[in-house]
N, C-alpha and C positions, 0 to 999 in steps of 0.2 A: 503494499500500499503506499510505503514511503516511496518509491521509483516513481509512482503514477501521482503520487502531490508534487514533487519534485519538479518531474516533465511537464506537469499543466501549469502550474506555477513560472517555472521559466519560460514555456512558449507563451502563456498571456503577458508576461512581460516583455517577451521580444517583441511580439506583436502589437504591444500598448506605447514601446519604443520607437518602432515604425510610425505608426499614427502621429505621434507626437512631433517626429522631425519633420515629416512630410508635412505636417499642416504649418510647422514652424516655416519650413521651406517655402512652402506654395503659399501660404499665407490666406489672408481672407479674400482678396479678388477670385481665386480661383473655387472657392467653397459658395462664394456669391454666384460666381459663373454655374458652376455644375449642381450646386445645392437642389434647385427647383424639382431635376430630374430624379433626384431620390427622397424627395419628400421633405426636404430641409429649406425653410423660406426664410429671409431676411429675419422679420420676428422671432423664430425660434433660435435662430444662429445669436442674435443680440439677446434673447433670455439666455442663452447657455454661457456665453460670454459674462454677463452681468452674475450669475449664480459662481461661474469660475474663478471672477475677479475678486467676490466677497468670500469665499469659503476656501478657495486655494487648494493647500495638499490635504486639509482634511476630507474638502469636497470630491478631491480624486479618492481617496481612501474608500471614502462612505458608497461614492459612483460603482466602484468595482464589485461592489455587493448586489447591485442591482442589474438583475437582467436586461440585455438591451445597452440599457445608457452605459453600462459597464466598457461595451465597443466603441462608444464613440466618442467618451470625455476628453481620451486626446487631443480631438479636433480644436475646442476651444482653449484648451490648456497650451497647445503648441502654438496659435493665434496670439494667445496673452503672452507668451513668453515666459510662463510661468518656471521658476527656478527648477530646470530638468533633474537635479540632486532630490531635491525634496518629491518632485513627480514621480520619479522610478524608485522613491522608498514607499512612496504612498503605494503605488501601483503593484509593488514587491508585495508587501505587508497583505494590502485590501486580496489581492490573487493568490495568497497562501491561504489567506481565510476563506473565501470562496473554493477554492479546490479541495481543502482539506473535509469541508462540509459535503460535498459533491461525491468525494472517494468515501467518505464514512456511511453517507445515506446508501451509496452503489453493495457498498460493504453488508450493510444493514439487510438490505434487501435481495442481495443473494443469496445470505444466509436463512432466509426466511422461504426462500423458493427451494432451498434444498431439503 
């Protein structure tokens, strides 16, 4: 189970790191241009930016515990250029918690099925 947790955490961190740096590099103009094609309006982007600016790394941590949002929080964090060290730490801890809970639930489910 430890291997599953470590692999899931590392994979989540690598993907989140890519999302952060891509958003930081490409920036807001690219998100504004392509966002409407994936359901991301200007209003939603502004709301995400305001939320990220207010809660910073604590917001990143708690976002890692929410389905769907956990995959998107890197966009406003990168655009706002949140300190990557704190972003990476919050992402790592949040992903570790998320993956641990999922692995534990899967193990519990597998035991009850046998």
